[in-house]
N, C-alpha and C positions, 0 to 999 in steps of 0.2 A: 660611461663605465668602462673599465679596462679589464684585461686579463692579466693575472699574476703568473709569473714564471719563477718557480722556486727551485733552487738547487744549492749545492755547496761544494767547495773544492774537496772537502773530506770524502765525498762520495767517490772520488777518483782513487782513493787510497785503499779501498777494498780490493784484494787481489787473490783469486783462487788458483793461480798458477798459470804457467805458459800454456797458450792454446785453449784456455777455457773460454767457451762462447760468451759467458757473462763477464765481459772484460771492461776495463775503464774506458777503452776507446769508444764504447757505445755512447757515452755522454758527449765525448768530443765530436762524434759524427752528428749528433743532434744539434749541438751548438753551432758547428760550422755551417750546417745546412740552414738553420734559422737566420744566421747572419747573411749568408749568400742570397737568401730570399728577401732580405730587407725587413724581416719581421721584428728584429730586435728594437727598432725605433718605436714600435707600437705597443710593446709589452711593459709591464711594471715588474722589475726584477727584485727578488728578495732572497736573502740568505736563509737557508733552513736552520732553525734552532735545534738544539739537542732535545729530544723528547725526555720528559721526566719519568721517573719510576711510576708515579701515580698515573700518568697517561697510559703507559704501556701495560700496567697491571690491571687496568680495567678490562683488558682482553686476555692477557697471559698471566698464569699463576706466578707469584713471587719466586717460588723455587725454580721455575723454568727460566725466568729472567736472570736469576742469580747463576744458574748453570751456564747460560750463554756467556755471561760476563767472565765466569771462571774459566771457560774454555778458550778465551781469547789468548793467543800466544804473544810473547814479547817480540819474537822474530820467527821467521819461517811460516809454514802453513800447517794447520791442524784440520783434518777432515772429520766432520760430524757424520757424514755419510759419503758414499762414492761421488755424489754430485755436488755436495755442499761443504765448503771449506772456509776457514777463518785465517786471516793474516793479521799482522799487527794493527792494520788500519780498519779492520772489519767492524769492530764494535762501535767505533766512532761514526763510521759511515752508516751503520744500521740505525743508530740513534738519530742521526741527521735525517735519514729517510723517513722514519716515523714522525720526527718533529716537523718535517715539511708538510705532511698531511694535516697535522694539528694546526699549524700556522695558516694553511690554506683554508681550513674550516673557519677559523677565526676571521679571516679576511672576508670571506663571502658572507658570513653571518652578520658582520658589522656593516656590510654594504660598501666597504672600501673598494672592493672589486666585484665584478659580476661572477667571474669564474676563475679557476686557477689550474695550472698544469704543474705537477711536481716532477721535475727531471732529476730523478734520484736512483740510486742503486746502493745496496742490494734491493731487489724486488721483494714482494711480500705475500702474494696471494696463495702460495703453497704452505706457508707457515700455519700450522694448526695451533690450537690453544696451547698445547704443551709439546710440540714437536717441530723442529727445524727440518726442512727438506726442500728439494727442488730449487736450490739457490737462495732460499728465503730463511730469514731468522725471526723477524718480527712482522706481524701482518699489518702493513702500513695502512691499507684501506680500511681494515676493521678498526684500527686505532682511531683513525680520523672520523669514521662514521659513529663510533661510540662516543667520541668527544662531542659530536653534534647532539647526540641524544642526552648524555649525562650532564654536560656543561651548559649547552645552549638550550636545552629543554625541548628539543623537537620530539614529536610523537611518532613520526614515520620518515624513514629514510630508505632510499633504494641504492643497491650496489649493482652496477652494470659491468659485466666482465666479458670482453671480446678477445681475450688472449686465446691462443690456439690450444692451450692446456687448461683443463678444468681447474677452477679455483677451489681446490679441496679444503684449503685452510680456512678460507672465508666461509665456506659452507659449514665446516666443523664448528666455527665460532658462533654463527648466527642461525643455525638450524633450529626451527621452531620458535624463534624470537619474533613475535608478532609485530614488533616495531620496525622490522627490516624485511624488505623484499629484495631478493637477489635474482637477477636474470642473467643467463650466460649462454654462450655457444662455445663449443670446443670439439676438436677432432676426437673421434672415438671409433674403435678402441685405440687408446694412446695414453701415454703417461699423464697423470698418475693413476689411470684406470679406475676413476671414481666418477660420481655424479649421475649414475644411471640406476643405482640400486635403491629404489623406493625413497626418493628425496622427500623432504618435508614439504608441507603445503606452501611455505613461503619461499621455496626454491623453484624457479622456472628454468630448468636445465634443458638445453636443446643440443644433444650430441649430433654431430654431422660426420659423414664418412670422409675418408681420405679422398682427395680430388675435388671436393666441393669448392665451387667458385663463387663469385659475387652474387649471382642470381639465387643460389641456394641459401647463402648467408642472409640476404635481404628478405627472402621469404620467411626464414626463421624469425627474424626481428619483427617483421610486419605481422605475422600470424600469432606468435607466442609472446614476445616481449611487450610490444606496445599496448595491446589490450590489458595485460596484467599491470603494467605501469600506470596506465590511465585510471584503472579501477582502484589501485592502491593510493594514488595521488600523493606521491612523496613530497616532503617539505624541503628536501635537498637530495641531490643525486651524486653518488660517488662512483667513479669509473676506475676499474682495473684495466688500464689501457695497455694491452699487449699487442705488439705488431708483428708477431711471429707467424700469423696466418697469411702473411704476404707470400705471393707465389715465388719470390726470389729467395725466401728464407728456407734453407735446407734442413732446419731443425724439425720441420714438420712437412705436411703434404696437403695443405690447403692452397687456394688460389686467389686470395684477395689482392686488390690493387689499391692505390691511393684514393681513387674515386669511391671505393667502398667505405674507407675510413671517413672520408668527407661526408658521405651520405648518412652513416650511422651516427656521426656526431651531430648532424643536423636534426635527426630524429630525437636524439636525447635532449638537445636544446629545446625542441618544440614541447616535449613533456615538461621540462623544467620551467618553461614560460607559463605553462598552464597551472601548475600547482606549487612550484618550488621557488617562486620569485626569481627565477633564472639561476638559482644557486647550484653550481656544479664544481666538484673537486675531482680532477683527473690525475691519476697516479701512474707513472710508468711501471709496467711489468716486463713482459718479454719483448723480443725483437733482436735478432742476432746477425742478420745480414746488415752490415753497417750502412751501405748506401740506401737500401730499402727502408731501414729504420729511420734514418735522417729525413728522407722524403716523406715517410708516412706521418711521423710526429709533426713535421712542419705543416702538412695538410690538416691534421687534427687541430693544431693550435690556431691555424689560420681561420678555421671555421669557428672555434671557440671565441676568437677575437673579432668575429664579423668582418674579416678582411677579404 
């Protein structure tokens, strides 16, 4: 069984302006590092399709989706909020990013691949049901997980989010949905300042203070995530894979290193082997230091592919 690597050149066309940390070079850094590590020979590469309205509107209301499309400029940059902007290439990139998760779900559910990594942008986990924010427009991981539930008939799926920022959008979409367990760690207090105010029973949120390093992260995963995941016994696992908790990433103040990302990927794979027939869909979220991002994603994908 192989690992799918899903991306599309359209994802490079989304541009939020000069010096914006969520830049096209992020994907280039990942691709260059994968090739340098020799992993490209062991992966199955797929082009991300465009997500359909039906797939997106399982998660986002039609009027919200229509509003995003109508906001897309023909040229220049239009800001939806101070952090989140659209260029002429944004809508196409966002549709590819959401479509990547759908394709990845289809591939793992068919058994064509064991797991998949979606190397896409814009990211998605801050996109709430009806609000774009935090560099995000459509909630890619929620669209993928809902596709598994609604189209493939799964009864239980888990979302694992190790981005340095709380996945407020994913929580907004899945809060109190008994079919979904979400487990997450995030720096707190920190943007978007959510995740700690009486979360629903299906949300296992572990806020950690600035300065937390690998030992604290691993403790949170071991004590909070893993028992909840094993009790829930998901039939597929979806990862919001943000790498901005790396100690070299100055967007935040945590201290993870590549070995921590390898370790947490191994833990997720172990749970997937127990209840989910090894089915994992991992989607790129944050990670803004280009060198650290390339190295961390390569480490993550290497573990996914058993290399």
